C-alpha positions, -999 to 999 in steps of 0.1 A, spaced: 1 87 -73 -26 81 -100 -41 54 -84 -54 75 -54 -86 96 -50 -74 132 -34 -90 123 0 -75 86 2 -61 72 34 -33 46 33 -26 26 65 9 27 74 33 -2 89 26 8 123 -8 9 120 -12 50 119 -25 64 89 -18 90 61 -44 112 44 -45 130 10 -21 126 -19 9 148 -3 11 125 29 7 91 8 31 105 -15 55 112 12 54 78 25 58 59 -9 86 83 -19 116 66 3 102 30 -7 99 38 -42 133 57 -42 152 23 -37 144 16 -73 140 -22 -69 116 -47 -84 81 -49 -74 58 -77 -85 20 -78 -78 -7 -104 -80 -44 -97 -80 -61 -118 -56 -98 -103 -60 -117 -71 -69 -157 -75 -57 -177 -46 -70 -205 -32 -49 -220 -4 -68 -197 27 -71 -175 10 -46 -151 -21 -47 -131 -40 -23 -98 -53 -38 -67 -75 -23 -36 -82 -39 -1 -99 -32 31 -79 -36 65 -87 -34 95 -61 -33 129 -75 -40 160 -57 -32 197 -69 -32 187 -105 -28 161 -99 -2 126 -102 -6 98 -86 13 58 -96 6 24 -87 20 -13 -90 14 -29 -58 7 -66 -48 13 -78 -16 -6 -114 1 -12 -119 18 -45 -146 45 -53 -159 48 -90 -150 84 -104 -173 102 -127 -154 90 -160 -160 55 -149 -123 47 -136 -114 38 -102 -94 55 -74 -81 41 -39 -99 58 -11 -84 32 14 -50 13 9 -38 -10 36 -5 -23 20 2 -44 51 -32 -57 57 -22 -95 59 5 -92 80 6 -99 119 16 -74 144 48 -89 151 57 -94 110 49 -57 108 69 -46 136 100 -66 123 94 -53 84 92 -17 106 125 -25 123 143 -36 91 134 -6 71 144 18 98 175 38 94 202 26 118 207 47 150 236 75 145 
């Protein structure tokens, strides 16, 4: 959560958004609780004044299966000179069909 500004917004897999640290924490909690390996490769970071646009590739490996995506983020320079995300779109590079398939694979089975 140290990457996010208090007013940050994260785009969710279904295209809706979560705003604020508590809402973003809730979204990440289940994903990170799986305690698997995630690798990230920075694609670019372009600074423009007190803002920057970034993109990364991530791969999350769990039980022999891997999922990956390309991200898009907007970061804002903080008074201390550091940077925090104000917009995070972890699934920006996915087509709608890919996002829907991933969401279905992550959904709990029907009871």
